[in-house]
C-alpha positions, 0 to 999 in steps of 0.5 A: 500500500502506498501512502503520502504524508503531507505534514509541515512539522518535520520531526512529526513527519519523520516519526510517522514515516519511520513508524509506517515504514516499519509496518511495511507501507511504502511512504512518501513525505512532503512538507508543504501544499505545493509539493503535495499538490504536485505529487497527487497529480503525478502519482496514485496513492492508496491513502494520504495523511494530510495536515489541514494547516500547511505553510503555503496552503490549506489541507482542506483544498488538498482534500478537495483536489484529491477527491476530484482526481481519485475519489477512491484514495483514502484520506486521514486528516491530522491537525492541531486545530481541535475545532469541530468546524474544521473536523466537520468540514474535512469529513464533509469534503471526503476525508475518512478520519480525523486525528487531533495532535498530539496523537499516539502513532499506534493509533494512527497505524490502527486507523490506517489499517482499518481504513484500508480494510474498509475501502478495499476489503469490506472491512475484512482482514482475512481475504479469500480468493479461490485457493488463496487466503491472506491475513492482512493483519499478520501479512500471512499468505496461505495457498490450499491451507499451506503458508507460503513465504513472500518477499515484501515486493511479492506481498505488495503486488499480491495485495494490489492485485487483490484490491483490483481483481478482474481489472487490468493493471499496467506494468507502470501502475504496478511499478509505481505501487512498489517503488513510488516516485523512485520508479523513474530510476528503473531502466525497464520493467523487467523487475516487475516480470521477475517478481510476478514470475516468482509470485505465480510459482508460489501461489499457483498451488498443487493444481497449478492454477495461475490467477495472474493473467498476462495482458499482452502489451499492457500488463496483468489481470488477477482473476482469482 
């Protein structure tokens, strides 16, 4: 899952980044409205964490813009303003949750995981597709009841597929989901092919059922 953190307090932003990275999220950090605005127009995020009071603009305007670009992106507002009006306005604009500073980072993690489950998997932490079972809380993957070991990239790709079943995903979107804006450093998408090849072997099971279908010239589709 790819997250954007828009927070002008550098120490808090770095603490959030460190915590979420430990939780295996792919995160990018910006410290002002302009950078956040640029990011959401260049890249796709599963969720953004935004401070209402950014130094060069309003986080509320950023929420408005985000919803016009991609209404499926989750939004959590963090703000020092303990004001009911600000909270209501943020939620009315489409934010999913609101945390008032100071807050416990463990609570932020719990809210993020809950939001992702609600948006992508109808609130379930246990995802079942065909002979595949994924526990998103423990990051455990089982095929036909047997636990399989996936690398972080393989797990992230699998969860991306499960969030977008029966939709064609381009190689570019998969690469961006794994690497974020560092995708530009890749010379080719061969690494995507390599990760998916290994993932296919691990989740095909004894019946050699391959739920990942290649779409020539475009990318892949997960059919379950």
